C-alpha positions in Angstrom: 60.1 -66.9 -84.8 58.6 -70.0 -83.2 60.3 -69.2 -79.9 58.3 -66.0 -79.5 55.0 -67.5 -80.9 55.0 -70.2 -78.2 54.5 -67.9 -75.3 52.2 -65.4 -77.1 49.9 -68.1 -78.3 49.6 -69.7 -74.9 51.5 -72.9 -75.7 54.2 -72.2 -73.1 51.6 -72.0 -70.4 50.9 -75.7 -70.9 54.6 -76.7 -70.4 56.5 -76.9 -67.2 55.5 -77.7 -63.7 52.3 -76.5 -62.0 54.2 -74.4 -59.4 56.8 -73.1 -61.8 56.9 -70.6 -64.7 55.7 -71.3 -68.2 58.3 -73.0 -70.4 59.0 -73.2 -74.1 59.2 -76.6 -75.6 62.7 -76.2 -76.9 61.6 -77.0 -80.4 60.2 -74.7 -83.1 56.8 -76.4 -83.2 54.9 -73.2 -84.2 56.9 -72.9 -87.4 55.8 -76.4 -88.5 52.2 -75.8 -87.5 52.0 -72.6 -89.5 53.7 -74.3 -92.4 51.0 -77.0 -92.5 48.2 -74.5 -92.3 49.9 -72.5 -95.1 50.1 -75.6 -97.3 46.5 -76.5 -96.6 45.4 -73.0 -97.6 47.5 -73.1 -100.8 46.1 -76.5 -101.8 42.6 -75.3 -101.1 43.1 -72.1 -103.1 44.5 -74.1 -106.1 41.6 -76.5 -106.0 39.2 -73.6 -106.0 41.0 -72.0 -108.9 40.9 -75.2 -110.9 37.1 -75.5 -110.3 36.1 -71.8 -110.8 39.0 -70.0 -112.5 39.1 -67.5 -109.6 42.1 -66.7 -107.6 42.2 -66.5 -103.8 43.9 -64.2 -101.2 45.5 -66.2 -98.4 46.0 -64.3 -95.1 47.8 -66.6 -92.6 48.6 -65.6 -89.1 51.3 -67.8 -87.4 49.8 -67.1 -84.0 46.2 -67.9 -85.0 47.3 -71.1 -86.6 49.0 -72.1 -83.3 45.9 -71.3 -81.2 44.4 -74.4 -82.7 47.2 -76.5 -81.3 46.2 -75.7 -77.8 42.5 -75.9 -78.3 40.5 -75.1 -75.1 43.2 -76.5 -72.8 43.5 -74.9 -69.5 46.0 -75.2 -66.7 44.3 -76.8 -63.6 45.6 -75.6 -60.3 
C-alpha cells in the first residue's frame, strides 16, 4: 500500500530531479509512518481509558498520517 500512498500524499513530488518526473523512494516509508501514528493513537486511547474508564474510537488515515511527513515542503523551480 505504501507505494500508492507516496504519490497520492505528495511524497513522490519531493523525490527525483527538478526537471524529471516525481519518483517513489523505493521503500515503504508510508507504512511505517502510519504504524507509528496508529501506535501513538492506541497508547493515547489506553491512557485515556485508564484515567476516565471511557473507551475511544480511533480513525486513522494512512494518507493523512503521511501528509505530516512532508509538512509544507514545496518544490522550488
